[in-house]
C-alpha positions as MATLAB code, in Angstrom:
seq = 'MSSPLISIESKSSIKEAIDLLKERNIRSLGVTEKGKLIGLTTEKNLLNIAHNTYVDRAKSRDTEITYFTSNKPVIAYLSTYPPRECGIATFTSDLVDSINHQAALSPSVIIAINDKGEYYDYPSEVKFQIEKDDKQSYKSVASKINNSGISAVNIQHEYGLFGGNWGDYLLSFLEELEKPIVTTLHTILPDPNIDAARVLQEIIRLSDRIIILAKAGFKILEERYNCAPDKIRYIPHGCPNVPFIKSEIPKGDLGLKDRYVISTFGLISRGKGIEYAIRSLPEIISVEPRVLYIIIGETHPDVRKQEGESYRQSLYDIVNSLGVVENVRFVNRFLNKSDLIRFLQATDTYVLPYPNRDQISSGTMLHALCTGKAIITTPFLHAEEVIDQGAALQCEFKDPHSIAENVNAFIKDEEMRKKYEKRAYDYSRDLIWPTISMKYINEFYKDLGL';
ca = [
     -13.455   44.672   -0.297;
     -14.666   45.043    3.217;
     -14.908   48.368    4.519;
     -12.851   49.280    6.871;
      -9.629   47.233    5.069;
      -8.958   43.942    7.363;
      -5.660   43.413    7.245;
      -2.609   41.455    8.589;
       0.973   42.236    9.351;
       3.219   40.801    7.073;
       5.279   38.778    9.360;
       2.306   36.479   10.121;
       2.069   33.160    8.750;
      -0.147   31.798    5.404;
      -2.227   30.191    7.395;
      -3.174   32.796   10.157;
      -3.934   34.996    6.918;
      -6.038   32.004    5.402;
      -7.619   31.634    8.535;
      -8.511   35.199    8.925;
     -10.082   35.277    5.706;
     -12.422   32.271    6.388;
     -13.077   33.621    9.569;
     -14.650   37.256    8.213;
     -15.690   35.738    4.773;
     -13.588   38.445    2.908;
     -11.964   38.054   -0.801;
      -9.198   40.113   -0.321;
      -6.589   41.276    3.028;
      -4.662   44.399    3.396;
      -1.167   43.381    4.178;
       0.368   46.220    6.685;
       4.483   46.807    8.078;
       4.251   48.287   10.780;
       0.619   49.228   10.132;
       1.460   50.643    6.679;
      -0.518   48.792    4.204;
       1.940   47.616    1.599;
      -0.327   45.517   -0.424;
      -3.385   42.656   -0.845;
      -3.191   39.283   -1.477;
      -6.607   36.909   -1.530;
      -6.793   33.223   -0.317;
      -5.252   31.808   -4.304;
      -2.024   34.147   -3.755;
      -1.685   32.279   -0.460;
      -2.341   28.622   -1.400;
      -0.116   29.307   -4.388;
       2.757   30.749   -2.464;
       2.571   27.794    0.420;
       2.556   25.175   -2.549;
       5.639   26.402   -3.980;
       6.962   26.966   -0.689;
       6.372   23.269   -0.543;
       7.765   21.851   -3.282;
      10.846   24.132   -2.929;
      11.700   22.475    0.319;
      11.003   19.119   -0.978;
      13.115   19.144   -3.894;
      15.797   21.104   -1.786;
      16.191   17.818    0.164;
      17.605   16.018   -2.761;
      20.651   18.060   -1.873;
      20.912   17.245    1.561;
      21.915   13.618    1.551;
      25.664   13.207    0.187;
      28.163   11.603    2.593;
      27.369    9.390    5.735;
      29.334    8.747    8.693;
      28.327    5.452    9.904;
      30.559    2.523    8.993;
      27.204    0.054    8.169;
      25.801   -0.292    4.837;
      23.244    2.530    3.830;
      20.549    1.048    1.582;
      17.868    3.323    0.022;
      14.352    2.141   -1.025;
      12.527    2.965   -4.422;
       9.302    3.000   -3.518;
       5.723    5.134   -2.857;
       5.833    6.034    0.676;
       3.432    7.283    3.154;
       1.207   10.087    3.637;
       1.019    8.516   -0.176;
      -2.157    5.692    0.013;
      -0.379    2.919   -1.950;
      -0.457   -0.792   -0.757;
       3.394   -0.578   -1.608;
       3.641    2.526    0.550;
       2.686    0.684    3.186;
       4.747   -2.583    2.798;
       7.448   -0.343    2.134;
       7.243    1.374    5.464;
       6.319   -1.800    7.232;
       9.995   -3.062    5.836;
      11.689   -0.367    6.855;
      10.425    0.266   10.372;
      11.220   -3.299   11.242;
      14.686   -2.664    9.434;
      15.422    0.487   10.950;
      14.707   -1.432   14.472;
      16.874   -4.051   14.095;
      20.187   -1.523   13.937;
      21.992   -3.623   11.350;
      22.345   -1.172    8.858;
      22.576    2.479    8.857;
      19.141    4.602    8.719;
      17.321    3.926    6.139;
      16.849    6.248    3.088;
      13.816    6.793    0.908;
      13.792    7.796   -2.942;
       9.650    8.194   -3.094;
       7.874    8.103   -6.207;
       5.487   10.665   -6.797;
       2.194   10.986   -9.036;
       2.130   13.585  -11.584;
       0.731   16.995   -9.656;
       1.025   15.476   -6.577;
       2.955   16.507   -3.313;
       3.358   15.317    0.094;
       4.412   15.975    3.000;
       7.097   13.491    3.460;
       8.940   12.261    7.062;
      12.450   13.344    7.027;
      13.862    9.718    5.612;
      12.748   10.810    2.277;
      15.686   12.168    0.844;
      15.017   12.317   -2.805;
      11.524   12.354   -4.921;
      11.354   11.029   -8.715;
       8.360   12.463  -10.696;
       6.821    9.312  -11.774;
       5.930   11.097  -15.278;
       9.476   13.070  -15.913;
      11.387   10.723  -17.620;
      14.714   13.145  -16.538;
      13.667   12.859  -12.881;
      14.814    8.891  -13.051;
      18.108    9.781  -14.317;
      18.737   13.062  -12.293;
      18.008   11.215   -9.159;
      20.573    8.090  -10.349;
      23.192   10.443  -10.697;
      22.817   11.982   -7.313;
      23.100    8.745   -5.685;
      26.218    7.980   -7.165;
      27.559   10.224   -5.894;
      25.813    9.742   -2.262;
      27.207    7.123   -0.054;
      24.371    4.653   -0.325;
      25.562    1.361   -0.578;
      23.287   -0.359   -2.415;
      19.215    0.536   -3.694;
      16.188   -1.924   -3.154;
      13.906   -0.983   -5.613;
       9.873   -1.978   -4.805;
       8.460   -2.977   -8.413;
       4.948   -2.586   -9.452;
       4.231   -1.409  -13.011;
       2.035    1.090  -12.410;
       4.282    3.042   -9.954;
       6.305    4.335  -12.871;
       5.536    6.276  -15.904;
       5.974    5.147  -19.473;
       4.994    2.057  -21.238;
       4.602   -0.359  -18.757;
       6.519    1.651  -16.079;
       9.862    1.281  -18.422;
      10.980    5.078  -17.122;
      12.153    3.114  -14.356;
      14.662    1.631  -17.245;
      16.458    4.984  -17.234;
      17.185    4.840  -13.587;
      18.195    1.088  -13.794;
      20.904    2.448  -16.625;
      22.152    5.173  -15.076;
      22.470    3.662  -11.648;
      25.844    2.556  -10.070;
      24.941    1.127   -7.248;
      23.812   -2.641   -6.439;
      20.171   -3.074   -7.233;
      18.244   -5.246   -5.242;
      14.669   -5.548   -6.574;
      11.374   -6.640   -5.096;
       8.904   -8.043   -7.027;
       4.962   -7.449   -6.303;
       3.713   -8.674   -9.772;
       4.830  -11.211  -11.831;
       2.884  -11.702  -15.006;
       2.576  -15.148  -15.964;
       0.934  -14.300  -19.618;
       2.065  -10.759  -19.923;
       2.092   -9.099  -23.417;
       5.307   -7.843  -25.295;
       5.790   -4.424  -23.348;
       5.151   -5.945  -20.024;
       7.437   -8.774  -20.762;
      10.338   -6.718  -22.127;
      10.311   -3.983  -19.429;
      10.646   -7.106  -16.801;
      13.250   -8.493  -18.544;
      14.982   -5.870  -18.243;
      14.720   -4.978  -15.167;
      15.714   -8.587  -14.206;
      18.763   -8.056  -16.636;
      19.629   -4.539  -14.538;
      19.172   -5.973  -11.011;
      21.538   -7.752   -9.116;
      19.045   -9.946   -7.228;
      15.282  -10.360   -7.923;
      13.322  -11.095   -4.367;
       9.882  -12.579   -4.862;
       7.320  -12.759   -2.572;
       6.099  -16.033   -3.287;
       7.169  -19.427   -4.447;
       5.184  -19.123   -7.542;
       7.337  -16.546   -8.981;
      10.523  -19.258   -9.590;
       9.051  -21.197  -12.260;
       7.234  -17.964  -13.892;
      10.736  -15.981  -14.137;
      12.697  -19.123  -15.079;
      10.310  -20.278  -17.560;
       8.751  -16.979  -18.605;
      11.550  -14.316  -18.390;
      14.307  -16.419  -18.726;
      16.144  -15.767  -15.360;
      18.492  -17.362  -14.209;
      17.282  -19.475  -10.816;
      20.478  -18.262   -8.779;
      19.613  -14.703   -9.091;
      16.498  -14.961   -7.477;
      15.454  -14.974   -3.658;
      12.171  -15.724   -1.724;
      11.559  -13.778    0.610;
       7.486  -13.603    1.940;
       5.257  -10.810    2.132;
       5.757   -9.350    5.817;
       2.852   -9.096    8.276;
       2.512   -6.931   12.141;
       2.536   -9.356   15.248;
      -0.305   -8.866   17.052;
      -1.816  -10.997   19.598;
      -4.353  -13.546   18.682;
      -7.705  -12.454   20.213;
     -11.541  -13.743   19.759;
     -13.334  -11.804   17.849;
     -16.432  -11.051   20.418;
     -13.455   -9.003   22.697;
     -13.166   -6.192   20.006;
     -16.798   -6.084   18.853;
     -18.234   -3.987   21.306;
     -16.126   -1.000   20.930;
     -16.722   -0.724   17.109;
     -20.890   -1.296   17.647;
     -20.560   -4.926   16.007;
     -21.851   -6.724   19.344;
     -24.199   -9.640   18.420;
     -23.109   -9.561   14.567;
     -21.445  -12.662   12.973;
     -18.718  -10.231   11.175;
     -17.185  -11.078    7.533;
     -14.795   -8.511    6.068;
     -13.044   -7.485    3.165;
     -10.495   -4.456    3.309;
      -7.806   -2.705    0.890;
      -8.208   -0.280   -1.310;
     -11.018   -0.651   -4.082;
     -11.118   -1.348   -7.441;
     -12.512   -3.715  -10.078;
      -9.661   -6.136   -9.669;
     -10.784   -7.163   -6.033;
     -13.941   -8.771   -6.819;
     -16.045   -7.153   -4.259;
     -19.062   -7.401   -6.313;
     -19.106  -11.595   -5.963;
     -18.994  -11.691   -2.248;
     -21.794   -9.035   -2.189;
     -23.966  -11.328   -4.537;
     -23.382  -14.265   -1.723;
     -24.855  -12.827    0.413;
     -28.517  -13.710    0.458;
     -27.713  -17.175    0.674;
     -25.700  -16.520    3.755;
     -27.974  -14.268    5.250;
     -30.699  -17.135    4.689;
     -28.291  -18.933    7.500;
     -27.466  -16.207    9.628;
     -29.565  -13.147    9.315;
     -27.090  -11.058   12.001;
     -24.252  -11.418    9.514;
     -22.767   -7.799    8.463;
     -19.977   -7.740    5.806;
     -17.669   -4.912    6.172;
     -16.000   -3.553    2.988;
     -12.656   -1.326    4.641;
     -10.932    0.813    2.525;
     -11.215    3.820    0.137;
     -11.452    3.904   -3.706;
      -7.912    3.690   -5.130;
      -6.132    6.906   -5.577;
      -5.302    6.023   -9.131;
      -9.087    4.219   -9.923;
     -10.715    7.715   -8.431;
      -8.361    9.341  -10.646;
      -9.336    7.766  -13.988;
     -13.289    6.602  -12.685;
     -14.319    8.655  -10.386;
     -16.604    6.077   -7.635;
     -18.252    4.371  -10.457;
     -16.795    0.789   -9.217;
     -18.261    1.629   -5.516;
     -21.246    2.883   -6.959;
     -22.206   -0.249   -8.656;
     -21.381   -1.813   -5.339;
     -23.940    0.292   -3.925;
     -26.155   -0.258   -6.321;
     -26.009   -4.170   -6.051;
     -26.618   -3.867   -2.492;
     -29.764   -2.314   -2.966;
     -31.167   -4.732   -6.018;
     -30.307   -7.268   -3.328;
     -32.159   -5.814   -0.468;
     -28.907   -6.641    1.736;
     -28.134   -2.777    3.319;
     -28.668   -3.874    6.746;
     -26.467   -6.601    6.545;
     -23.133   -4.625    4.419;
     -21.440   -1.812    5.536;
     -18.554    0.127    3.925;
     -15.957    2.152    5.844;
     -14.808    4.495    3.155;
     -11.519    5.555    4.669;
      -7.376    4.475    4.610;
      -7.546    3.377    8.193;
      -4.624    3.903   10.191;
      -2.396    0.588   11.219;
      -4.380    0.382   14.640;
      -7.833    0.686   13.261;
      -7.360   -1.549   10.343;
      -5.644   -4.278   13.204;
      -9.246   -3.824   15.252;
     -11.950   -4.385   12.615;
      -9.844   -7.563   11.465;
      -9.835   -8.870   15.178;
     -13.642   -8.457   15.516;
     -14.045  -10.029   11.838;
     -15.466  -14.031   12.391;
     -14.687  -14.766    8.678;
     -12.073  -12.635    5.983;
     -12.730  -13.317    2.218;
     -10.388  -12.852   -0.289;
     -12.822  -12.779   -3.522;
     -10.029  -11.867   -5.679;
     -11.439  -12.637   -9.627;
      -7.883  -12.882  -11.000;
      -5.290  -16.149  -10.822;
      -2.251  -13.917  -11.512;
      -2.079  -12.171   -7.859;
       1.505  -13.363   -6.930;
       1.226  -11.867   -3.117;
      -1.421   -9.857   -1.374;
      -1.196   -7.730    1.827;
      -4.628   -8.269    3.099;
      -4.473  -11.759    3.212;
      -0.925  -11.429    5.486;
      -3.405   -9.378    7.860;
      -5.955  -11.676    7.782;
      -3.804  -14.410    8.597;
      -1.800  -12.845   11.401;
      -4.971  -11.405   13.618;
      -6.040  -15.303   13.024;
      -8.822  -15.415   10.994;
     -11.035  -18.023    9.434;
     -10.060  -17.124    5.880;
     -12.112  -18.261    2.747;
     -10.350  -16.863   -1.102;
      -9.999  -17.826   -4.437;
      -7.313  -19.712   -5.499;
      -5.029  -16.875   -7.037;
      -1.175  -17.601   -6.723;
      -0.269  -16.085   -3.428;
      -3.497  -17.917   -1.635;
      -2.323  -21.245   -3.406;
       0.222  -21.935   -0.958;
      -1.879  -21.173    2.036;
      -4.507  -22.989    1.041;
      -2.413  -25.996    0.457;
      -0.990  -25.373    4.301;
      -4.131  -26.281    5.352;
      -4.813  -22.117    6.545;
      -7.937  -21.230    4.411;
     -10.485  -22.454    2.379;
     -11.003  -22.361   -1.089;
     -13.701  -20.848   -2.864;
     -14.046  -20.406   -6.597;
     -13.859  -17.457   -9.562;
     -16.329  -15.226   -9.249;
     -18.663  -17.493   -7.692;
     -20.907  -16.000   -5.182;
     -22.801  -19.665   -4.337;
     -18.870  -20.879   -4.094;
     -17.977  -18.377   -1.340;
     -21.912  -18.428    0.165;
     -21.132  -22.344    0.857;
     -17.990  -21.791    2.500;
     -19.373  -18.914    4.664;
     -22.033  -21.567    5.809;
     -19.886  -23.702    6.492;
     -17.847  -21.831    9.145;
     -20.788  -20.221   10.490;
     -22.619  -24.093   10.850;
     -19.205  -25.440   12.011;
     -18.026  -23.769   14.760;
     -15.155  -26.106   16.047;
     -14.000  -26.555   12.257;
     -13.753  -21.953   12.031;
     -11.777  -21.942   15.491;
      -9.334  -24.468   13.400;
      -8.709  -22.475   10.594;
      -8.555  -19.419   13.149;
      -4.970  -21.427   14.818;
      -4.339  -22.755   11.456;
      -4.190  -19.395    9.818;
      -2.259  -17.814   13.081;
       0.249  -20.548   13.392;
       0.987  -19.990    9.612;
       1.495  -16.176   10.354;
       4.100  -16.835   12.772;
       7.289  -17.372   10.469;
       6.048  -14.275    8.370;
       6.290  -11.636   11.335;
       8.079   -8.338   10.122;
      11.316   -8.688   12.483;
      11.697  -11.837   10.744;
      10.882  -10.532    7.000;
      13.044   -7.371    7.846;
      16.118  -10.104    8.847;
      15.999  -11.738    5.757;
      16.083   -8.522    3.930;
      19.150   -7.395    5.958;
      20.619  -10.403    5.257;
      20.318  -10.572    1.615;
      21.894   -7.118    1.164;
      25.002   -7.835    3.571;
      25.761  -10.917    1.100;
      25.231   -8.692   -1.924;
      27.660   -5.959   -0.686;
      29.860   -8.899   -0.347;
      30.310   -8.348    3.402;
];
């Protein structure tokens, strides 16, 4: 303990107390009231108090929403949500922002899914929170929604978001809920195991409407999951509405002048196939030595919990073993929307090297389309539709040579690359968020009988 004792008045904030501990490099801090010592505290104690205060405040939000005065329908969205870093969270935020902007519904309500042990400083639209691995939490929130003025619930479904076996805790929520349910499926497995099939079949049964993000979902749901065709609606994944500009314009601000930029973005995990794109580089560099492959995004938080940074390290190892260090750049952070768009606008060729066909939607694909990129992609389910419309070039799964061959075709033939850029941008015009959000609004009104 320091001598003389360093202290702080009890009316001071927790932040002020922690800052004082760090500034003076001390472990304990006296707490005074009108100059009289009333106790001691430590940084650990202060952090525990701050944490408990936040949790109590977050949980109290559940009681804030009971009745609504607006005569417009109120839609609640069950999903992950920012500031949680997750592709579904970003999708939901973009969708809700656009729906709110249309002003055809009451302000949206968010039911946020929290990972075990994680707490987030959510914005005010988050009125309910469900703890992923607490089955009772699902039932409790469903009961509160039943007693509220919420008109319907839109569920953003991805197996990994929910607790239980293949996310079957969600079924407890659906069974308890007495409001109309519209479920958006972000993953539809064509060949699921027994448990995955059971969960999705129950979700379909308990939902009033199923929204798919790619047309390929129709056949899979009908044939594999026995879903009635009239229960399914196709509403594509949305994308930002951004201007089409030449890549040379933003390159200067990003320090990329005179480089031929290839990029891939997203939360990094083994399912993205980035290793195959890296292995294609020696063949590409032999044609264009100025190539720079930018890999944008931090490791997926769930992956980081399970295996740390082992996958990213394996990518570094491949880069070093191939001797392409000067041709690869990792942007190891979760970019905000404006920074992400700038990197994409500075891109000459965008690569999606997904190794598996089952991917039925891809937000990264939509971002590449809306920024007018010359896209090279494996033929996963969502990409097949884009390839068929001539808005992207196809490369083969797990095939670095195929990736290199297509990239080199764009490098050697600038007119061909410009043609694919225009096709990509034109393809995206019907997919911008204002258009997609209006499709959701119309669907909600139909399902509510309005």
